[in-house]
C-alpha positions as CSV (number, residue, x, y, z in Angstrom):
1,M,5.6,-22.8,59.3
2,R,2.7,-23.0,56.9
3,K,2.8,-19.2,56.2
4,G,6.6,-19.5,55.6
5,I,6.2,-22.3,53.1
6,L,3.2,-20.4,51.4
7,V,5.5,-17.3,51.2
8,S,8.3,-19.3,49.6
9,F,5.9,-21.1,47.2
10,I,4.5,-17.7,46.0
11,G,8.1,-16.5,45.7
12,V,9.0,-19.3,43.4
13,L,5.8,-18.7,41.4
14,L,6.6,-15.0,40.8
15,L,10.2,-15.8,39.8
16,S,8.8,-18.3,37.3
17,F,6.6,-15.7,35.9
18,V,9.6,-13.2,35.5
19,L,11.7,-15.9,33.9
20,S,9.0,-16.9,31.9
21,G,8.5,-13.4,30.6
22,C,12.1,-13.0,29.8
23,S,12.1,-16.1,27.8
24,S,9.0,-15.0,25.9
25,A,10.6,-11.7,25.0
26,E,13.7,-13.4,23.8
27,S,11.6,-15.9,21.7
28,G,9.6,-12.9,20.3
29,S,12.7,-11.1,19.1
30,S,14.2,-14.1,17.6
31,E,10.9,-14.6,15.4
32,G,12.2,-12.3,13.0
33,E,11.3,-9.0,11.5
34,F,7.6,-8.4,11.3
35,L,6.0,-7.7,7.9
36,R,2.5,-6.3,7.7
37,V,0.7,-6.7,4.5
38,G,-2.4,-4.2,4.0
39,T,-5.3,-5.5,2.5
40,A,-9.1,-4.2,2.8
41,S,-12.1,-5.4,4.6
42,M,-12.6,-9.0,5.4
43,G,-15.6,-9.4,3.0
44,G,-13.5,-8.8,-0.1
45,N,-10.6,-10.5,-2.1
46,F,-7.7,-8.4,-0.7
47,F,-7.8,-9.9,2.7
48,P,-7.4,-13.6,1.7
49,L,-4.9,-12.7,-1.0
50,G,-2.7,-10.9,1.6
51,A,-3.3,-13.6,4.1
52,A,-2.0,-16.0,1.4
53,I,1.0,-13.9,1.0
54,A,1.8,-13.5,4.6
55,Q,1.4,-17.4,5.1
56,M,3.8,-17.9,2.1
57,V,6.3,-15.5,3.8
58,N,6.3,-17.4,7.2
59,D,6.5,-20.8,5.5
60,E,9.2,-20.0,3.0
61,M,11.3,-17.0,4.2
62,D,13.5,-17.3,7.2
63,G,13.8,-14.4,9.5
64,Y,10.3,-12.8,8.8
65,N,7.1,-12.9,10.5
66,A,4.2,-11.8,8.2
67,S,0.6,-11.0,8.9
68,A,-2.3,-9.7,6.9
69,Q,-3.9,-6.4,8.2
70,A,-7.5,-5.5,7.5
71,T,-7.7,-1.9,6.4
72,G,-10.0,0.5,4.5
73,G,-8.6,-0.5,1.3
74,S,-6.4,1.0,-1.5
75,S,-6.2,4.7,-0.6
76,E,-5.7,3.9,3.2
77,N,-3.0,1.4,2.2
78,A,-1.2,4.0,0.4
79,N,-1.2,6.3,3.4
80,F,-0.2,3.6,5.8
81,L,2.8,2.6,3.5
82,G,3.8,6.3,3.5
83,S,3.6,6.6,7.3
84,G,5.4,3.4,8.0
85,D,2.4,1.6,9.3
86,L,2.7,-1.1,6.7
87,E,5.5,-2.8,4.9
88,F,3.6,-4.2,2.0
89,A,0.2,-3.7,0.7
90,L,-2.4,-4.5,-2.0
91,I,-3.6,-1.3,-4.0
92,Q,-5.7,-0.9,-7.1
93,S,-3.8,0.8,-10.0
94,S,-5.9,3.9,-10.0
95,P,-5.6,5.0,-6.3
96,L,-2.1,4.0,-6.4
97,K,-1.4,6.5,-9.3
98,N,-3.3,9.1,-7.4
99,A,-1.4,8.5,-4.3
100,Y,2.1,8.6,-6.0
101,Q,1.3,11.6,-8.2
102,G,-0.5,13.6,-5.3
103,K,-3.9,13.8,-7.2
104,E,-7.5,13.9,-6.1
105,K,-7.7,13.0,-2.5
106,F,-3.9,13.0,-2.2
107,D,-3.6,16.5,-3.6
108,G,-0.8,18.2,-1.6
109,R,0.3,15.1,0.1
110,A,1.7,12.8,-2.5
111,V,3.3,9.5,-1.2
112,E,6.3,9.6,-3.5
113,S,8.0,6.6,-1.6
114,L,5.8,4.0,-3.1
115,R,7.3,1.4,-5.1
116,G,5.8,-1.6,-7.0
117,V,6.4,-5.2,-6.5
118,T,4.1,-7.0,-9.0
119,A,0.5,-7.0,-10.4
120,I,-1.5,-9.9,-8.6
121,Y,-4.6,-9.9,-10.6
122,F,-6.7,-7.8,-13.1
123,N,-9.9,-6.6,-11.9
124,S,-12.7,-5.9,-14.3
125,F,-15.4,-3.2,-13.4
126,H,-18.6,-5.2,-12.6
127,I,-21.3,-2.4,-12.8
128,L,-24.0,-4.1,-10.6
129,V,-27.6,-2.8,-10.5
130,R,-30.8,-4.0,-8.9
131,K,-33.2,-5.1,-11.7
132,D,-35.9,-3.0,-9.9
133,A,-33.9,0.2,-9.8
134,G,-34.8,1.4,-13.4
135,V,-31.1,1.4,-14.5
136,E,-30.5,0.3,-18.0
137,T,-27.5,2.5,-18.8
138,I,-24.8,4.2,-16.6
139,E,-26.5,7.5,-17.2
140,D,-29.4,6.2,-15.4
141,L,-27.3,6.1,-12.2
142,K,-27.7,9.7,-11.7
143,G,-29.8,10.4,-8.5
144,K,-29.5,6.5,-7.5
145,K,-28.0,5.2,-4.0
146,I,-24.6,3.6,-4.9
147,A,-22.5,1.7,-2.6
148,V,-19.1,3.0,-2.7
149,G,-17.2,1.4,0.2
150,P,-15.1,3.1,2.9
151,V,-14.8,7.0,2.8
152,G,-12.0,7.8,0.3
153,G,-11.1,4.1,-0.4
154,G,-10.3,2.6,-4.0
155,I,-14.0,1.7,-4.5
156,Q,-15.0,5.4,-4.2
157,V,-12.3,6.5,-6.2
158,N,-12.9,4.1,-9.2
159,T,-16.7,4.7,-8.9
160,N,-16.1,8.6,-9.2
161,K,-13.6,8.0,-12.0
162,L,-16.0,5.9,-14.1
163,L,-19.1,7.9,-13.6
164,G,-17.2,11.2,-14.2
165,V,-16.6,10.3,-18.0
166,Y,-20.4,10.1,-18.2
167,G,-20.9,13.4,-16.7
168,I,-22.0,12.2,-13.1
169,S,-20.3,14.0,-10.5
170,P,-20.2,12.8,-6.7
171,E,-23.1,15.3,-6.0
172,D,-25.3,13.7,-8.5
173,Y,-25.8,10.5,-6.7
174,E,-26.3,9.2,-3.1
175,A,-23.0,7.6,-1.9
176,V,-23.6,4.8,0.6
177,H,-20.4,4.0,2.6
178,G,-19.6,0.7,4.4
179,T,-17.6,-2.4,3.8
180,R,-17.8,-4.8,0.9
181,Q,-20.2,-6.8,2.8
182,D,-22.5,-4.0,3.4
183,A,-22.4,-3.2,-0.2
184,T,-23.5,-6.9,-1.0
185,E,-26.2,-6.8,1.5
186,G,-27.5,-3.5,0.3
187,L,-28.0,-4.7,-3.1
188,K,-29.8,-7.8,-1.8
189,T,-32.1,-6.0,0.4
190,G,-32.7,-2.9,-1.8
191,R,-30.9,-0.4,0.4
192,V,-28.7,0.6,-2.4
193,D,-29.4,0.6,-6.2
194,A,-26.0,0.0,-7.5
195,H,-22.2,-1.0,-6.7
196,I,-19.3,-0.8,-9.1
197,Y,-17.0,-3.7,-8.2
198,A,-13.6,-3.9,-9.7
199,T,-12.8,-7.5,-9.1
200,G,-11.9,-10.7,-11.1
201,I,-14.0,-12.3,-13.5
202,G,-16.2,-15.1,-12.1
203,S,-16.0,-13.5,-8.6
204,S,-17.6,-15.5,-6.0
205,Q,-19.3,-12.3,-4.4
206,V,-20.8,-11.2,-7.9
207,T,-21.8,-14.8,-8.6
208,D,-23.7,-14.6,-5.0
209,L,-25.4,-11.6,-5.9
210,I,-26.5,-12.6,-9.5
211,N,-27.9,-15.8,-8.2
212,T,-30.4,-13.9,-6.2
213,G,-32.3,-13.0,-9.3
214,E,-32.4,-9.3,-8.1
215,V,-29.2,-8.0,-9.5
216,K,-27.9,-7.8,-13.0
217,L,-24.7,-6.3,-14.8
218,I,-24.7,-3.5,-17.3
219,S,-22.2,-2.5,-19.9
220,M,-20.2,0.6,-20.6
221,D,-20.5,1.8,-24.4
222,Q,-17.4,1.5,-26.6
223,A,-16.7,4.9,-27.2
224,T,-16.5,5.8,-23.5
225,I,-14.3,2.9,-22.8
226,E,-11.8,4.1,-25.4
227,K,-11.9,7.6,-23.8
228,M,-11.3,6.5,-20.4
229,V,-8.5,4.2,-21.4
230,E,-6.9,7.0,-23.3
231,E,-7.0,9.3,-20.5
232,N,-6.2,6.7,-17.9
233,P,-3.3,4.5,-19.1
234,D,-3.6,2.5,-15.7
235,F,-6.9,1.0,-17.2
236,G,-7.4,-1.3,-20.2
237,E,-10.4,-2.6,-22.1
238,G,-12.1,-5.4,-20.7
239,T,-15.0,-8.0,-21.4
240,I,-16.9,-10.2,-19.1
241,P,-17.5,-13.2,-21.5
242,A,-21.1,-14.3,-21.9
243,G,-22.0,-17.1,-19.5
244,T,-19.7,-15.9,-16.8
245,Y,-22.6,-15.5,-14.5
246,E,-26.1,-17.2,-14.4
247,G,-28.4,-15.6,-16.9
248,Q,-25.8,-13.5,-18.5
249,D,-26.3,-14.4,-22.3
250,E,-24.3,-11.4,-23.7
251,P,-20.9,-10.3,-23.0
252,V,-20.5,-7.3,-20.8
253,E,-18.0,-4.6,-22.1
254,T,-16.1,-2.8,-19.5
255,I,-12.8,-1.6,-18.4
256,R,-10.3,-3.3,-16.2
257,G,-7.5,-2.2,-13.7
258,S,-4.7,-3.9,-11.8
259,S,-4.5,-5.0,-8.3
260,L,-0.9,-4.7,-7.3
261,L,1.5,-5.6,-4.4
262,V,3.3,-2.4,-3.4
263,T,6.0,-1.5,-0.8
264,T,8.2,1.6,-0.3
265,E,11.7,2.6,-1.2
266,D,12.7,2.1,2.3
267,M,12.4,-1.7,2.1
268,S,15.7,-3.4,1.4
269,E,16.5,-4.6,-2.1
270,D,17.3,-8.1,-0.7
271,L,14.0,-8.5,1.0
272,V,11.8,-7.4,-1.9
273,Y,13.9,-9.5,-4.4
274,E,13.5,-12.6,-2.1
275,L,9.7,-11.9,-1.6
276,T,9.2,-11.4,-5.4
277,K,11.1,-14.5,-6.2
278,K,9.2,-16.7,-3.6
279,I,5.8,-15.5,-4.9
280,F,6.6,-16.9,-8.3
281,E,8.4,-20.0,-7.1
282,N,5.4,-20.8,-5.0
283,I,2.6,-19.7,-7.2
284,E,0.9,-23.0,-7.4
285,T,0.7,-23.1,-3.5
286,L,-0.7,-19.6,-3.6
287,Q,-3.3,-20.5,-6.2
288,G,-4.5,-23.2,-3.7
289,H,-5.4,-20.5,-1.4
290,H,-7.2,-18.1,-3.8
291,K,-8.0,-18.6,-7.6
292,Y,-6.8,-14.9,-8.5
293,F,-3.3,-15.9,-8.1
294,K,-3.8,-17.9,-11.5
295,Q,-3.5,-14.3,-12.9
296,T,-0.2,-13.6,-11.3
297,K,2.3,-14.1,-14.1
298,V,5.9,-12.8,-14.5
299,E,5.1,-11.6,-18.1
300,D,2.2,-9.5,-16.7
301,A,4.1,-8.3,-13.4
302,T,4.3,-4.6,-14.6
303,K,0.8,-4.2,-16.4
304,G,-1.0,-1.3,-14.7
305,M,2.1,-0.6,-12.5
306,S,1.6,3.2,-12.0
307,V,4.7,3.7,-9.8
308,P,8.2,2.9,-10.2
309,L,9.3,-0.7,-9.6
310,H,11.2,-1.4,-6.6
311,P,14.9,-2.3,-7.3
312,G,14.5,-5.7,-5.7
313,A,11.6,-6.6,-7.9
314,K,13.3,-5.2,-10.9
315,K,16.3,-7.2,-10.2
316,Y,14.2,-10.5,-10.2
317,F,12.2,-9.6,-13.4
318,E,15.6,-8.9,-15.2
319,E,16.9,-12.3,-14.0
320,V,13.8,-14.2,-15.5
321,G,13.9,-12.0,-18.7
322,T,10.8,-9.9,-18.4
323,Q,12.3,-6.6,-17.9
């Protein structure tokens, strides 16, 4: 008798699990279309920015379920968009141009489906060097250990582009690969001599490094800045004002690029239009998540945009009179 009761009880439990599984599957399918937002490693700015965008989608857009994805950064994001492994991604302007045009590491495998949504923020090149590395000018970086992020990522692309105009090839320095956090720790401990970090002015990571007293910023010379901007329209002249960081008594002359939200031509016009609109309608909420959203403005949306605008984004910008 007891055995029969036990068997019946187990049968009920199994049936409950089956029904529960069906219910979960149905509720999962009703959660909406999944949108993956590619970022970079968790130690940088892309991840919290992407997470904020994903949260906004979940809060403000019915029928979608978004999440931020940690990746190897800009170049990997371009590849993942092209292969359909991401729906949206944050990508720096220079790697984006290379991916779309099939240049440098994208030679022979251009990702022509890439389409722009909006510029999110503008990243000034912070050329960070240890004070004990014997580096006073960029030319002094030859033969030094330089943190360049993940292999083939946006940090490495930008580093080689900047050093290249000074005649420094990748063979002329020791590349140290790793995450953004690895680069930061390497500068603190002396494992690396330098790191070229394209980020927003007043970056907390840069502030942390400068505050150690072991790291400083160096400038580019004006003639090289003008040459680089002329040869690379996705860059512009930039200045890090004096006093931005502790002990920085003089302005630092440099270049700046754009960090852009990107998708592909396969994304529907309605979806991209709604997402673009929601970003600007909820910009104050986004700014509460990360200060770099203070640079996200409709009038600057296409600055540094090195791929065609997606029709959905273009439709929104035409509506608000910026196109």
